[in-house]
Each structure stands twice: as structure tokens, then as C-alpha cells.
C-alpha positions, 0 to 999 in steps of 0.5 A: 463561075465555070467548072473549068475555073473551079478545077484550075486550082486543083490542076495547079496543086497537082502540077506543083506537087509533081514539079520536083517529084522524083517519083509518082506511083499510081494505086488502086485503093479500092477495098481498103478499110478506113483503118488500113487507109489511115495506116497507109497515109501515116506510113507514106507521110513518115517516109516523106511521101505526098499521098492524094486522091485526085480525079483522073481527068485533072491528073491527066491535064496536070501531067501533060508535057511532063515526064509523068505523062506516060501515066495517063494510060493507067488513069482509069477507075479510082486512083490515089497518087503517091508522090515523092520529091526526096527518095525516088523509091520511097513510095514504091517501097512503102506501098509494096510493104503495105500491100503485103498486109492489105492485098486490096491495095494494088500498085498500077504503075509509076514513073521513077526518075523519068522512067515508066514502070508497070505493076511488075516493074514497080515491084522491082523498084520497091525491092531497091533499098533506100539511099540510107540503107545503101549508105549504111551498107557501104559504111559497114563494108568500109568499117569492117576491114578497119575493125578487123585491123584494130582487133588483130592489132589489139591481139598482137599487143595483148599477146606480144605484151609479155614477149615484148617485155622479155625482149626488151629485158634481154637487150638491157642486160646486154647493154649493161654488160657492154657498159662495164669497163673493159679490163685494161691490159697490163702495161 
């Protein structure tokens, strides 16, 4: 069996992983301890991100002709690849957060929704909140006026409850007086 035949399934696996990907991030993982690497893999897995180490030449073949082709320029040295098909910013967020506690991890570059970002650009992408966080903030801002209105109406009802009873009692007395038979003039 030729070497090319042995490598073809790996190139196919990479192609399958990136086919529907919203983002691919390339990192240099040299210097991470086994414990740190295990923690990183767990954090990425929980975020729905595929994290694998592939040979650069095989990745280069797999990304050829795709939106991720621009990553070929950073494929030097040992690299790991974080791939997300659901949340475009998840790999960058998880990796950047992890890099704060493990400075050996270096984000080299990435492609997010078809746009290439260098190391600095990936840090900016990492600062973008997740879709869930953005929706939560949106719902919070929509809920706030409704909650405030409910509080105001509740306060009006509580304060106005005693005043309303007095207002209701006054018209009742007037109505009772009006219902008394009027004196008829003497004939």
C-alpha cells in the first residue's frame, strides 16, 4: 500500500470535519502539560467543538479549495485544530479563556464564517459573546420595561386600593341620596 493511500482517509476525515464548519482555529499547543491538554479538550468538547491534531500537509490538502484555504500560511510546527459547526465564536472564546491560565497555548489564526483572522483578530472574535449570551441580554432588555411596568401598576394598585375604596364609597352615598323619593309638591 502506498503512503498516499494510507493518508487519504485522514484527509477525508479532515474534509468531513470542516465541510459544514462555521469556524476553524489553529493553535500551537507546545508546552501544555497533559493535565492542561485534558482540561482544554474537555472545555472544547463541552462547547461542541472538535479539537484534533493533524499533520500540516494533510490539513493543507484538505482545506485546498475551501473557505479555510487561507489557513495554509500558518501551518508550520505542531498545530491543533479547533473546529465548530454550530457556534462560530466558540473555539476562539474557549481557547482564549484557557490561554489566560495556560500561556503556553498560542492561537495562531482562524477562519470564522469565511473570514480569515490573524492572532489579534482571533482575540477580538473571542471577545464576542455567544449567541445564547446575546439572546439572554436581548430578552433581559425586553423584559426590563415590562417588569418595571408591572411594578408601577402593582404600586398604584397597593397605594390606590384605600383611596379607591373611599372614592367608591362617596359615589355610593350620592347615589343613595339621589334614589330617595323626592318630595312631591302639595297640590
